[in-house]
N, C-alpha and C positions, 0 to 999 in steps of 0.2 A: 202538764197535762196536753201541751200543745206536739211536745217530743212524741208522745204514746200515740196520739190521735195520727199524728204524721206517719208514725212507723206502722202501724195496722194497714193504713191506706197504702203507704209504698208496697208493702208487701202483699197485698191483695190486688195491685198492679204486677205484681211479680217482679220488682226491679231489683238490678243487683244490690248483695249486701254492701258493697262499698259506697255505692249512690247514696243508699237510705243513711247510712252514717254521716256523708258529707251533708245531706240535706238536714238531719235532725241537729248537727252542730252549728248548721248556718241559721236555721230557725231560731236555734236557744239564743245565737248571739244577737239575733235583730230582737227577740223579745226583751235580753236583757239590755239593751240599746233604747228600748222604749221605756222600760221601767225605771233605768238610770237617768235617763235624759228627757224624756216627753213629759213625764208627771213628777219632776223633780219635789215639786211642793205638796203633792195630794196624789188621790187615787183616780185612777183614769182605766181606760179599756185598751184591749189589744185585739185587732181584728186578725186573722189567718184563714186566707183561702187559698187552696189548691187547685189549679185548673191543670187537667192532666188530658192530653190530646196529641195527637202526632208523634213526632219523636221526642218531644220534651216535656217536663213537667214543670209549670211554673209556680212558685210559691209566693204569696204576697203577705207581708207585716205589715198592718197601718195602724197608726193611732189618730187621737184628735188633739192631743197636747201641743207642747211648745215646739215639736218638730225636731231636725238633727241640727238646728244652728247650734253656735257656740252655747255651751253647757256650763253651769256655774260646778259643777262635779267633775272634779279633775282626778279624783283618787286613782282613777284605774290607769291601764299603760295606754289606752287607745289604740288598741289591736283590734278593735271588732269588726271594723268596717273592711279592713284590709284582709282579714281572716276570710269573711264573707264572702270577698270580692275572689280569694283562692279557691273557696270550696265551691261556688256557684261557676257555673259555664260562661254566665252572665249577670250582672247586679246593676240596676237601675236605682238610684234614689230620687224619688219625686218628692219636692213640698208643697203642701197644701197652700191654696192662695189666703186661708186666712190662719189656718192652725194646722198642725199635724204634718205626718210625713208617712210615704210608702217605700217599704223595700221591696223590689220586685227581683225576685231570684229565679234564674233560669237554670236547669238542669238538663242535659241531655240524657235519654234514657239509656242508649247503648254506647256508651263511651269505649273508647279504643284503651284507655287507662284513668284510673281513679283521679281525681282533681288533687287529692293530698297523699293517694296512696294507701287509705286507709283499708282496713276490713279485711 
């Protein structure tokens, strides 16, 4: 659902197709990280917030779970964060004081080249 809403918003902002695809994949990876790690033993929420202003679009994916620390889930290859860092023009992972984490991804609106060359 987050991918479709993000796509509709990005198209309304008239962002380049390659940038939209990079944003969609980065948000999907961040949400997958939350599902697999933050709420390993149960249900929880994911907040996705988009700030579009100036020359960049910022997307924040946040949880109130166990955060991004070492996870008992070792089934995946562990490539989500490196992929997000490659797709976004900047990535900051913030850990909450008590629990939770925030993935703050920034994307430059008018790139000279797509981050991954997709699209």
